[in-house]
mmJSON file of the N, C-alpha and C atoms, coordinates in Angstrom:
{"data_MODEL":{"atom_site":{
"group_PDB":["ATOM","ATOM","ATOM","ATOM","ATOM","ATOM","ATOM","ATOM","ATOM","ATOM","ATOM","ATOM","ATOM","ATOM","ATOM","ATOM","ATOM","ATOM","ATOM","ATOM","ATOM","ATOM","ATOM","ATOM","ATOM","ATOM","ATOM","ATOM","ATOM","ATOM","ATOM","ATOM","ATOM","ATOM","ATOM","ATOM","ATOM","ATOM","ATOM","ATOM","ATOM","ATOM","ATOM","ATOM","ATOM","ATOM","ATOM","ATOM","ATOM","ATOM","ATOM","ATOM","ATOM","ATOM","ATOM","ATOM","ATOM","ATOM","ATOM","ATOM","ATOM","ATOM","ATOM","ATOM","ATOM","ATOM","ATOM","ATOM","ATOM","ATOM","ATOM","ATOM","ATOM","ATOM","ATOM","ATOM","ATOM","ATOM","ATOM","ATOM","ATOM","ATOM","ATOM","ATOM","ATOM","ATOM","ATOM","ATOM","ATOM","ATOM","ATOM","ATOM","ATOM","ATOM","ATOM","ATOM","ATOM","ATOM","ATOM","ATOM","ATOM","ATOM","ATOM","ATOM","ATOM","ATOM","ATOM","ATOM","ATOM","ATOM","ATOM","ATOM","ATOM","ATOM","ATOM","ATOM","ATOM","ATOM","ATOM","ATOM","ATOM","ATOM","ATOM","ATOM","ATOM","ATOM","ATOM","ATOM","ATOM","ATOM","ATOM","ATOM","ATOM","ATOM","ATOM","ATOM","ATOM","ATOM","ATOM","ATOM","ATOM","ATOM","ATOM","ATOM","ATOM","ATOM","ATOM","ATOM","ATOM","ATOM","ATOM","ATOM","ATOM","ATOM","ATOM","ATOM","ATOM","ATOM","ATOM","ATOM","ATOM","ATOM","ATOM","ATOM","ATOM","ATOM","ATOM","ATOM","ATOM","ATOM","ATOM","ATOM","ATOM","ATOM","ATOM","ATOM","ATOM","ATOM","ATOM","ATOM","ATOM","ATOM","ATOM","ATOM","ATOM","ATOM","ATOM","ATOM","ATOM","ATOM","ATOM","ATOM","ATOM","ATOM","ATOM","ATOM","ATOM","ATOM","ATOM","ATOM","ATOM","ATOM","ATOM","ATOM","ATOM","ATOM","ATOM","ATOM","ATOM","ATOM"],
"id":[1,2,3,4,5,6,7,8,9,10,11,12,13,14,15,16,17,18,19,20,21,22,23,24,25,26,27,28,29,30,31,32,33,34,35,36,37,38,39,40,41,42,43,44,45,46,47,48,49,50,51,52,53,54,55,56,57,58,59,60,61,62,63,64,65,66,67,68,69,70,71,72,73,74,75,76,77,78,79,80,81,82,83,84,85,86,87,88,89,90,91,92,93,94,95,96,97,98,99,100,101,102,103,104,105,106,107,108,109,110,111,112,113,114,115,116,117,118,119,120,121,122,123,124,125,126,127,128,129,130,131,132,133,134,135,136,137,138,139,140,141,142,143,144,145,146,147,148,149,150,151,152,153,154,155,156,157,158,159,160,161,162,163,164,165,166,167,168,169,170,171,172,173,174,175,176,177,178,179,180,181,182,183,184,185,186,187,188,189,190,191,192,193,194,195,196,197,198,199,200,201,202,203,204,205,206,207,208,209,210],
"type_symbol":["N","C","C","N","C","C","N","C","C","N","C","C","N","C","C","N","C","C","N","C","C","N","C","C","N","C","C","N","C","C","N","C","C","N","C","C","N","C","C","N","C","C","N","C","C","N","C","C","N","C","C","N","C","C","N","C","C","N","C","C","N","C","C","N","C","C","N","C","C","N","C","C","N","C","C","N","C","C","N","C","C","N","C","C","N","C","C","N","C","C","N","C","C","N","C","C","N","C","C","N","C","C","N","C","C","N","C","C","N","C","C","N","C","C","N","C","C","N","C","C","N","C","C","N","C","C","N","C","C","N","C","C","N","C","C","N","C","C","N","C","C","N","C","C","N","C","C","N","C","C","N","C","C","N","C","C","N","C","C","N","C","C","N","C","C","N","C","C","N","C","C","N","C","C","N","C","C","N","C","C","N","C","C","N","C","C","N","C","C","N","C","C","N","C","C","N","C","C","N","C","C","N","C","C","N","C","C","N","C","C"],
"label_atom_id":["N","CA","C","N","CA","C","N","CA","C","N","CA","C","N","CA","C","N","CA","C","N","CA","C","N","CA","C","N","CA","C","N","CA","C","N","CA","C","N","CA","C","N","CA","C","N","CA","C","N","CA","C","N","CA","C","N","CA","C","N","CA","C","N","CA","C","N","CA","C","N","CA","C","N","CA","C","N","CA","C","N","CA","C","N","CA","C","N","CA","C","N","CA","C","N","CA","C","N","CA","C","N","CA","C","N","CA","C","N","CA","C","N","CA","C","N","CA","C","N","CA","C","N","CA","C","N","CA","C","N","CA","C","N","CA","C","N","CA","C","N","CA","C","N","CA","C","N","CA","C","N","CA","C","N","CA","C","N","CA","C","N","CA","C","N","CA","C","N","CA","C","N","CA","C","N","CA","C","N","CA","C","N","CA","C","N","CA","C","N","CA","C","N","CA","C","N","CA","C","N","CA","C","N","CA","C","N","CA","C","N","CA","C","N","CA","C","N","CA","C","N","CA","C","N","CA","C","N","CA","C","N","CA","C","N","CA","C","N","CA","C","N","CA","C"],
"label_alt_id":[null,null,null,null,null,null,null,null,null,null,null,null,null,null,null,null,null,null,null,null,null,null,null,null,null,null,null,null,null,null,null,null,null,null,null,null,null,null,null,null,null,null,null,null,null,null,null,null,null,null,null,null,null,null,null,null,null,null,null,null,null,null,null,null,null,null,null,null,null,null,null,null,null,null,null,null,null,null,null,null,null,null,null,null,null,null,null,null,null,null,null,null,null,null,null,null,null,null,null,null,null,null,null,null,null,null,null,null,null,null,null,null,null,null,null,null,null,null,null,null,null,null,null,null,null,null,null,null,null,null,null,null,null,null,null,null,null,null,null,null,null,null,null,null,null,null,null,null,null,null,null,null,null,null,null,null,null,null,null,null,null,null,null,null,null,null,null,null,null,null,null,null,null,null,null,null,null,null,null,null,null,null,null,null,null,null,null,null,null,null,null,null,null,null,null,null,null,null,null,null,null,null,null,null,null,null,null,null,null,null],
"label_comp_id":["MET","MET","MET","SER","SER","SER","LYS","LYS","LYS","ASN","ASN","ASN","ILE","ILE","ILE","ALA","ALA","ALA","LEU","LEU","LEU","VAL","VAL","VAL","LEU","LEU","LEU","LEU","LEU","LEU","VAL","VAL","VAL","LEU","LEU","LEU","GLY","GLY","GLY","ILE","ILE","ILE","GLY","GLY","GLY","VAL","VAL","VAL","GLY","GLY","GLY","ILE","ILE","ILE","TYR","TYR","TYR","ALA","ALA","ALA","PHE","PHE","PHE","SER","SER","SER","THR","THR","THR","SER","SER","SER","LYS","LYS","LYS","GLU","GLU","GLU","ASP","ASP","ASP","LYS","LYS","LYS","ALA","ALA","ALA","GLU","GLU","GLU","ILE","ILE","ILE","GLU","GLU","GLU","ILE","ILE","ILE","GLY","GLY","GLY","SER","SER","SER","PHE","PHE","PHE","LYS","LYS","LYS","LEU","LEU","LEU","SER","SER","SER","ALA","ALA","ALA","GLU","GLU","GLU","ASP","ASP","ASP","LYS","LYS","LYS","GLU","GLU","GLU","ALA","ALA","ALA","SER","SER","SER","ARG","ARG","ARG","GLU","GLU","GLU","THR","THR","THR","THR","THR","THR","ILE","ILE","ILE","LEU","LEU","LEU","TYR","TYR","TYR","VAL","VAL","VAL","LEU","LEU","LEU","ALA","ALA","ALA","GLY","GLY","GLY","VAL","VAL","VAL","CYS","CYS","CYS","VAL","VAL","VAL","LEU","LEU","LEU","VAL","VAL","VAL","GLY","GLY","GLY","GLY","GLY","GLY","ALA","ALA","ALA","LEU","LEU","LEU","LEU","LEU","LEU","VAL","VAL","VAL","ARG","ARG","ARG","LYS","LYS","LYS"],
"label_asym_id":["A","A","A","A","A","A","A","A","A","A","A","A","A","A","A","A","A","A","A","A","A","A","A","A","A","A","A","A","A","A","A","A","A","A","A","A","A","A","A","A","A","A","A","A","A","A","A","A","A","A","A","A","A","A","A","A","A","A","A","A","A","A","A","A","A","A","A","A","A","A","A","A","A","A","A","A","A","A","A","A","A","A","A","A","A","A","A","A","A","A","A","A","A","A","A","A","A","A","A","A","A","A","A","A","A","A","A","A","A","A","A","A","A","A","A","A","A","A","A","A","A","A","A","A","A","A","A","A","A","A","A","A","A","A","A","A","A","A","A","A","A","A","A","A","A","A","A","A","A","A","A","A","A","A","A","A","A","A","A","A","A","A","A","A","A","A","A","A","A","A","A","A","A","A","A","A","A","A","A","A","A","A","A","A","A","A","A","A","A","A","A","A","A","A","A","A","A","A","A","A","A","A","A","A","A","A","A","A","A","A"],
"label_entity_id":["1","1","1","1","1","1","1","1","1","1","1","1","1","1","1","1","1","1","1","1","1","1","1","1","1","1","1","1","1","1","1","1","1","1","1","1","1","1","1","1","1","1","1","1","1","1","1","1","1","1","1","1","1","1","1","1","1","1","1","1","1","1","1","1","1","1","1","1","1","1","1","1","1","1","1","1","1","1","1","1","1","1","1","1","1","1","1","1","1","1","1","1","1","1","1","1","1","1","1","1","1","1","1","1","1","1","1","1","1","1","1","1","1","1","1","1","1","1","1","1","1","1","1","1","1","1","1","1","1","1","1","1","1","1","1","1","1","1","1","1","1","1","1","1","1","1","1","1","1","1","1","1","1","1","1","1","1","1","1","1","1","1","1","1","1","1","1","1","1","1","1","1","1","1","1","1","1","1","1","1","1","1","1","1","1","1","1","1","1","1","1","1","1","1","1","1","1","1","1","1","1","1","1","1","1","1","1","1","1","1"],
"label_seq_id":[1,1,1,2,2,2,3,3,3,4,4,4,5,5,5,6,6,6,7,7,7,8,8,8,9,9,9,10,10,10,11,11,11,12,12,12,13,13,13,14,14,14,15,15,15,16,16,16,17,17,17,18,18,18,19,19,19,20,20,20,21,21,21,22,22,22,23,23,23,24,24,24,25,25,25,26,26,26,27,27,27,28,28,28,29,29,29,30,30,30,31,31,31,32,32,32,33,33,33,34,34,34,35,35,35,36,36,36,37,37,37,38,38,38,39,39,39,40,40,40,41,41,41,42,42,42,43,43,43,44,44,44,45,45,45,46,46,46,47,47,47,48,48,48,49,49,49,50,50,50,51,51,51,52,52,52,53,53,53,54,54,54,55,55,55,56,56,56,57,57,57,58,58,58,59,59,59,60,60,60,61,61,61,62,62,62,63,63,63,64,64,64,65,65,65,66,66,66,67,67,67,68,68,68,69,69,69,70,70,70],
"pdbx_PDB_ins_code":[null,null,null,null,null,null,null,null,null,null,null,null,null,null,null,null,null,null,null,null,null,null,null,null,null,null,null,null,null,null,null,null,null,null,null,null,null,null,null,null,null,null,null,null,null,null,null,null,null,null,null,null,null,null,null,null,null,null,null,null,null,null,null,null,null,null,null,null,null,null,null,null,null,null,null,null,null,null,null,null,null,null,null,null,null,null,null,null,null,null,null,null,null,null,null,null,null,null,null,null,null,null,null,null,null,null,null,null,null,null,null,null,null,null,null,null,null,null,null,null,null,null,null,null,null,null,null,null,null,null,null,null,null,null,null,null,null,null,null,null,null,null,null,null,null,null,null,null,null,null,null,null,null,null,null,null,null,null,null,null,null,null,null,null,null,null,null,null,null,null,null,null,null,null,null,null,null,null,null,null,null,null,null,null,null,null,null,null,null,null,null,null,null,null,null,null,null,null,null,null,null,null,null,null,null,null,null,null,null,null],
"Cartn_x":[-22.615,-22.106,-21.345,-21.952,-21.316,-19.892,-19.833,-18.496,-17.359,-17.851,-17.169,-16.213,-17.128,-16.726,-15.704,-16.162,-15.386,-14.1,-14.005,-12.58,-11.704,-12.348,-11.737,-11.163,-12.141,-11.543,-10.278,-10.644,-9.325,-8.112,-8.147,-6.786,-6.46,-7.443,-6.996,-6.206,-6.988,-6.477,-5.029,-4.789,-3.473,-2.504,-2.749,-1.893,-1.497,-2.63,-2.205,-1.205,-1.702,-0.681,0.763,1.061,2.171,2.928,2.003,2.657,3.112,2.265,2.657,3.969,4.172,5.018,6.49,6.234,7.554,7.896,6.998,7.381,7.661,7.43,7.46,9.181,9.763,11.367,12.073,11.359,11.851,11.447,10.709,10.45,11.566,12.612,13.338,14.952,15.686,17.192,17.998,19.162,20.054,21.503,22.143,23.649,24.669,25.513,26.232,27.615,28.578,29.71,30.565,31.084,31.551,30.306,30.736,29.518,28.479,28.589,27.878,26.767,25.624,24.472,23.371,23.213,22.359,21.279,20.054,18.815,17.908,17.149,16.148,14.746,13.687,12.271,11.394,10.954,10.028,8.767,7.98,6.923,5.839,5.885,4.717,4.433,5.53,5.711,5.174,5.613,5.088,3.402,2.978,1.489,0.812,1.378,0.796,1.011,2.064,2.063,1.111,0.907,-0.167,-1.689,-1.812,-3.142,-3.316,-2.396,-2.223,-2.54,-1.876,-1.992,-3.51,-4.065,-5.331,-6.354,-6.099,-6.964,-7.045,-5.52,-5.515,-6.311,-6.046,-6.999,-8.331,-8.98,-10.464,-10.86,-10.155,-10.382,-10.568,-9.463,-9.406,-10.559,-10.895,-12.029,-13.26,-13.626,-14.815,-15.017,-13.739,-13.823,-14.152,-13.477,-13.448,-15.042,-15.739,-17.097,-17.91,-17.878,-18.639,-18.737,-17.356,-17.081,-17.658,-17.483,-18.115,-19.56,-20.263,-21.673,-22.385,-23.481,-24.365,-25.401],
"Cartn_y":[15.182,14.753,13.429,12.511,11.508,11.707,12.619,12.993,13.424,14.111,14.701,13.223,12.38,11.074,10.287,10.41,9.652,10.319,11.707,12.263,11.961,11.976,11.647,10.133,9.316,7.716,7.637,8.378,8.31,8.785,9.918,10.642,9.635,9.218,8.448,7.093,6.33,5.25,5.338,6.456,6.914,7.106,7.822,8.25,6.661,6.012,4.569,3.623,3.9,3.114,3.503,4.901,5.407,5.108,5.147,4.807,3.346,2.497,1.029,0.783,1.437,1.27,1.767,2.903,3.35,2.487,2.05,0.988,-0.113,-0.52,-2.159,-2.638,-1.329,-1.458,-1.78,-1.472,-1.667,-3.023,-3.996,-5.213,-6.13,-5.918,-6.738,-5.881,-6.875,-6.638,-7.598,-6.998,-7.882,-7.503,-8.128,-8.043,-8.928,-8.345,-8.985,-9.025,-10.027,-9.905,-10.675,-10.152,-10.716,-11.665,-13.089,-14.046,-14.337,-13.98,-14.425,-13.603,-14.184,-12.964,-13.472,-12.597,-13.107,-12.085,-12.696,-11.726,-12.034,-11.387,-11.479,-10.776,-11.316,-10.741,-10.7,-9.461,-9.507,-9.773,-11.067,-11.624,-10.672,-10.066,-9.252,-8.26,-7.43,-6.32,-6.372,-7.553,-8.007,-8.059,-8.692,-9.066,-7.499,-6.868,-5.232,-4.617,-4.68,-3.886,-4.451,-5.827,-6.462,-5.924,-5.813,-5.278,-3.844,-2.911,-1.688,-1.65,-2.281,-2.264,-2.807,-3.8,-4.112,-2.952,-2.281,-1.09,-0.17,0.182,1.269,0.903,-0.25,-0.916,-0.45,-1.123,-1.318,0.434,1.215,2.612,3.528,3.078,3.548,3.055,1.774,1.161,1.737,1.775,2.439,3.834,4.712,6.036,6.189,5.56,5.613,5.153,4.075,3.756,4.711,5.28,6.478,7.767,7.841,9.065,8.879,7.747,7.644,7.413,6.937,6.736,7.853,7.729,8.897,9.18],
"Cartn_z":[-2.729,-1.372,-1.873,-2.457,-2.825,-3.78,-4.521,-5.105,-4.289,-3.05,-2.106,-1.531,-1.144,-0.603,-1.292,-2.797,-3.665,-3.923,-4.007,-3.747,-2.771,-1.509,-0.446,-0.323,-0.756,-0.646,-1.855,-2.914,-3.822,-3.397,-2.603,-2.074,-1.059,-0.146,0.85,0.507,-0.82,-1.158,-1.923,-2.591,-3.174,-1.841,-0.801,0.15,1.053,1.339,1.916,0.859,-0.454,-1.094,-1.18,-0.986,-1.031,0.129,1.24,2.481,2.551,1.946,2.058,1.215,0.011,-0.841,-0.144,0.662,1.076,2.477,2.928,4.269,3.618,2.755,2.225,1.889,1.831,1.529,3.229,4.076,5.378,5.949,5.26,5.606,5.601,4.255,4.188,4.336,4.841,5.046,4.094,3.471,2.797,2.826,3.185,3.107,2.296,1.394,0.467,0.53,0.67,0.947,-0.043,-0.936,-1.986,-2.883,-2.839,-3.655,-2.579,-1.254,-0.179,0.222,0.074,0.284,1.554,2.028,3.469,3.417,3.742,3.955,4.788,5.272,6.485,5.945,6.286,5.929,7.115,7.526,8.906,8.198,8.833,8.317,8.767,9.728,10.497,9.79,9.475,8.818,7.161,6.639,5.34,5.228,6.287,6.347,6.452,7.335,7.509,6.181,5.401,4.27,3.136,2.915,2.405,2.65,3.907,4.539,3.826,4.01,3.352,1.922,1.324,-0.361,-0.642,0.172,-0.131,0.107,1.365,1.596,0.934,0.242,-0.623,-2.117,-2.361,-3.476,-3.285,-2.271,-2.058,-2.168,-1.505,-1.247,-2.93,-3.713,-5.003,-5.799,-5.578,-6.557,-6.218,-4.793,-4.308,-4.679,-4.37,-4.636,-6.172,-7.157,-8.413,-8.908,-8.117,-8.738,-8.202,-7.17,-6.968,-7.587,-7.961,-9.043,-10.414,-11.074,-12.158,-12.244,-11.221,-10.977,-11.136,-11.8,-11.879,-10.695],
"occupancy":[1.0,1.0,1.0,1.0,1.0,1.0,1.0,1.0,1.0,1.0,1.0,1.0,1.0,1.0,1.0,1.0,1.0,1.0,1.0,1.0,1.0,1.0,1.0,1.0,1.0,1.0,1.0,1.0,1.0,1.0,1.0,1.0,1.0,1.0,1.0,1.0,1.0,1.0,1.0,1.0,1.0,1.0,1.0,1.0,1.0,1.0,1.0,1.0,1.0,1.0,1.0,1.0,1.0,1.0,1.0,1.0,1.0,1.0,1.0,1.0,1.0,1.0,1.0,1.0,1.0,1.0,1.0,1.0,1.0,1.0,1.0,1.0,1.0,1.0,1.0,1.0,1.0,1.0,1.0,1.0,1.0,1.0,1.0,1.0,1.0,1.0,1.0,1.0,1.0,1.0,1.0,1.0,1.0,1.0,1.0,1.0,1.0,1.0,1.0,1.0,1.0,1.0,1.0,1.0,1.0,1.0,1.0,1.0,1.0,1.0,1.0,1.0,1.0,1.0,1.0,1.0,1.0,1.0,1.0,1.0,1.0,1.0,1.0,1.0,1.0,1.0,1.0,1.0,1.0,1.0,1.0,1.0,1.0,1.0,1.0,1.0,1.0,1.0,1.0,1.0,1.0,1.0,1.0,1.0,1.0,1.0,1.0,1.0,1.0,1.0,1.0,1.0,1.0,1.0,1.0,1.0,1.0,1.0,1.0,1.0,1.0,1.0,1.0,1.0,1.0,1.0,1.0,1.0,1.0,1.0,1.0,1.0,1.0,1.0,1.0,1.0,1.0,1.0,1.0,1.0,1.0,1.0,1.0,1.0,1.0,1.0,1.0,1.0,1.0,1.0,1.0,1.0,1.0,1.0,1.0,1.0,1.0,1.0,1.0,1.0,1.0,1.0,1.0,1.0,1.0,1.0,1.0,1.0,1.0,1.0],
"B_iso_or_equiv":[0.0,0.0,0.0,0.0,0.0,0.0,0.0,0.0,0.0,0.0,0.0,0.0,0.0,0.0,0.0,0.0,0.0,0.0,0.0,0.0,0.0,0.0,0.0,0.0,0.0,0.0,0.0,0.0,0.0,0.0,0.0,0.0,0.0,0.0,0.0,0.0,0.0,0.0,0.0,0.0,0.0,0.0,0.0,0.0,0.0,0.0,0.0,0.0,0.0,0.0,0.0,0.0,0.0,0.0,0.0,0.0,0.0,0.0,0.0,0.0,0.0,0.0,0.0,0.0,0.0,0.0,0.0,0.0,0.0,0.0,0.0,0.0,0.0,0.0,0.0,0.0,0.0,0.0,0.0,0.0,0.0,0.0,0.0,0.0,0.0,0.0,0.0,0.0,0.0,0.0,0.0,0.0,0.0,0.0,0.0,0.0,0.0,0.0,0.0,0.0,0.0,0.0,0.0,0.0,0.0,0.0,0.0,0.0,0.0,0.0,0.0,0.0,0.0,0.0,0.0,0.0,0.0,0.0,0.0,0.0,0.0,0.0,0.0,0.0,0.0,0.0,0.0,0.0,0.0,0.0,0.0,0.0,0.0,0.0,0.0,0.0,0.0,0.0,0.0,0.0,0.0,0.0,0.0,0.0,0.0,0.0,0.0,0.0,0.0,0.0,0.0,0.0,0.0,0.0,0.0,0.0,0.0,0.0,0.0,0.0,0.0,0.0,0.0,0.0,0.0,0.0,0.0,0.0,0.0,0.0,0.0,0.0,0.0,0.0,0.0,0.0,0.0,0.0,0.0,0.0,0.0,0.0,0.0,0.0,0.0,0.0,0.0,0.0,0.0,0.0,0.0,0.0,0.0,0.0,0.0,0.0,0.0,0.0,0.0,0.0,0.0,0.0,0.0,0.0,0.0,0.0,0.0,0.0,0.0,0.0],
"pdbx_formal_charge":[null,null,null,null,null,null,null,null,null,null,null,null,null,null,null,null,null,null,null,null,null,null,null,null,null,null,null,null,null,null,null,null,null,null,null,null,null,null,null,null,null,null,null,null,null,null,null,null,null,null,null,null,null,null,null,null,null,null,null,null,null,null,null,null,null,null,null,null,null,null,null,null,null,null,null,null,null,null,null,null,null,null,null,null,null,null,null,null,null,null,null,null,null,null,null,null,null,null,null,null,null,null,null,null,null,null,null,null,null,null,null,null,null,null,null,null,null,null,null,null,null,null,null,null,null,null,null,null,null,null,null,null,null,null,null,null,null,null,null,null,null,null,null,null,null,null,null,null,null,null,null,null,null,null,null,null,null,null,null,null,null,null,null,null,null,null,null,null,null,null,null,null,null,null,null,null,null,null,null,null,null,null,null,null,null,null,null,null,null,null,null,null,null,null,null,null,null,null,null,null,null,null,null,null,null,null,null,null,null,null],
"auth_seq_id":[1,1,1,2,2,2,3,3,3,4,4,4,5,5,5,6,6,6,7,7,7,8,8,8,9,9,9,10,10,10,11,11,11,12,12,12,13,13,13,14,14,14,15,15,15,16,16,16,17,17,17,18,18,18,19,19,19,20,20,20,21,21,21,22,22,22,23,23,23,24,24,24,25,25,25,26,26,26,27,27,27,28,28,28,29,29,29,30,30,30,31,31,31,32,32,32,33,33,33,34,34,34,35,35,35,36,36,36,37,37,37,38,38,38,39,39,39,40,40,40,41,41,41,42,42,42,43,43,43,44,44,44,45,45,45,46,46,46,47,47,47,48,48,48,49,49,49,50,50,50,51,51,51,52,52,52,53,53,53,54,54,54,55,55,55,56,56,56,57,57,57,58,58,58,59,59,59,60,60,60,61,61,61,62,62,62,63,63,63,64,64,64,65,65,65,66,66,66,67,67,67,68,68,68,69,69,69,70,70,70],
"auth_comp_id":["MET","MET","MET","SER","SER","SER","LYS","LYS","LYS","ASN","ASN","ASN","ILE","ILE","ILE","ALA","ALA","ALA","LEU","LEU","LEU","VAL","VAL","VAL","LEU","LEU","LEU","LEU","LEU","LEU","VAL","VAL","VAL","LEU","LEU","LEU","GLY","GLY","GLY","ILE","ILE","ILE","GLY","GLY","GLY","VAL","VAL","VAL","GLY","GLY","GLY","ILE","ILE","ILE","TYR","TYR","TYR","ALA","ALA","ALA","PHE","PHE","PHE","SER","SER","SER","THR","THR","THR","SER","SER","SER","LYS","LYS","LYS","GLU","GLU","GLU","ASP","ASP","ASP","LYS","LYS","LYS","ALA","ALA","ALA","GLU","GLU","GLU","ILE","ILE","ILE","GLU","GLU","GLU","ILE","ILE","ILE","GLY","GLY","GLY","SER","SER","SER","PHE","PHE","PHE","LYS","LYS","LYS","LEU","LEU","LEU","SER","SER","SER","ALA","ALA","ALA","GLU","GLU","GLU","ASP","ASP","ASP","LYS","LYS","LYS","GLU","GLU","GLU","ALA","ALA","ALA","SER","SER","SER","ARG","ARG","ARG","GLU","GLU","GLU","THR","THR","THR","THR","THR","THR","ILE","ILE","ILE","LEU","LEU","LEU","TYR","TYR","TYR","VAL","VAL","VAL","LEU","LEU","LEU","ALA","ALA","ALA","GLY","GLY","GLY","VAL","VAL","VAL","CYS","CYS","CYS","VAL","VAL","VAL","LEU","LEU","LEU","VAL","VAL","VAL","GLY","GLY","GLY","GLY","GLY","GLY","ALA","ALA","ALA","LEU","LEU","LEU","LEU","LEU","LEU","VAL","VAL","VAL","ARG","ARG","ARG","LYS","LYS","LYS"],
"auth_asym_id":["A","A","A","A","A","A","A","A","A","A","A","A","A","A","A","A","A","A","A","A","A","A","A","A","A","A","A","A","A","A","A","A","A","A","A","A","A","A","A","A","A","A","A","A","A","A","A","A","A","A","A","A","A","A","A","A","A","A","A","A","A","A","A","A","A","A","A","A","A","A","A","A","A","A","A","A","A","A","A","A","A","A","A","A","A","A","A","A","A","A","A","A","A","A","A","A","A","A","A","A","A","A","A","A","A","A","A","A","A","A","A","A","A","A","A","A","A","A","A","A","A","A","A","A","A","A","A","A","A","A","A","A","A","A","A","A","A","A","A","A","A","A","A","A","A","A","A","A","A","A","A","A","A","A","A","A","A","A","A","A","A","A","A","A","A","A","A","A","A","A","A","A","A","A","A","A","A","A","A","A","A","A","A","A","A","A","A","A","A","A","A","A","A","A","A","A","A","A","A","A","A","A","A","A","A","A","A","A","A","A"],
"auth_atom_id":["N","CA","C","N","CA","C","N","CA","C","N","CA","C","N","CA","C","N","CA","C","N","CA","C","N","CA","C","N","CA","C","N","CA","C","N","CA","C","N","CA","C","N","CA","C","N","CA","C","N","CA","C","N","CA","C","N","CA","C","N","CA","C","N","CA","C","N","CA","C","N","CA","C","N","CA","C","N","CA","C","N","CA","C","N","CA","C","N","CA","C","N","CA","C","N","CA","C","N","CA","C","N","CA","C","N","CA","C","N","CA","C","N","CA","C","N","CA","C","N","CA","C","N","CA","C","N","CA","C","N","CA","C","N","CA","C","N","CA","C","N","CA","C","N","CA","C","N","CA","C","N","CA","C","N","CA","C","N","CA","C","N","CA","C","N","CA","C","N","CA","C","N","CA","C","N","CA","C","N","CA","C","N","CA","C","N","CA","C","N","CA","C","N","CA","C","N","CA","C","N","CA","C","N","CA","C","N","CA","C","N","CA","C","N","CA","C","N","CA","C","N","CA","C","N","CA","C","N","CA","C","N","CA","C","N","CA","C","N","CA","C","N","CA","C"],
"pdbx_PDB_model_num":[1,1,1,1,1,1,1,1,1,1,1,1,1,1,1,1,1,1,1,1,1,1,1,1,1,1,1,1,1,1,1,1,1,1,1,1,1,1,1,1,1,1,1,1,1,1,1,1,1,1,1,1,1,1,1,1,1,1,1,1,1,1,1,1,1,1,1,1,1,1,1,1,1,1,1,1,1,1,1,1,1,1,1,1,1,1,1,1,1,1,1,1,1,1,1,1,1,1,1,1,1,1,1,1,1,1,1,1,1,1,1,1,1,1,1,1,1,1,1,1,1,1,1,1,1,1,1,1,1,1,1,1,1,1,1,1,1,1,1,1,1,1,1,1,1,1,1,1,1,1,1,1,1,1,1,1,1,1,1,1,1,1,1,1,1,1,1,1,1,1,1,1,1,1,1,1,1,1,1,1,1,1,1,1,1,1,1,1,1,1,1,1,1,1,1,1,1,1,1,1,1,1,1,1,1,1,1,1,1,1]
}}}
């Protein structure tokens, strides 16, 4: 039973990590005109992306620990 939970946590962690990575590029905008560069960042979206990265890491670590544990 714990092996099934471990696999679900691993898949969930990988999925959340991929989702966080794909949405992290939407947090920042950049315009470049000649040598002039203008950029903006959404702080709230960056915080949510960080939370998603941490959640993905925790899921993968817990799932991995449950998987290798006897």
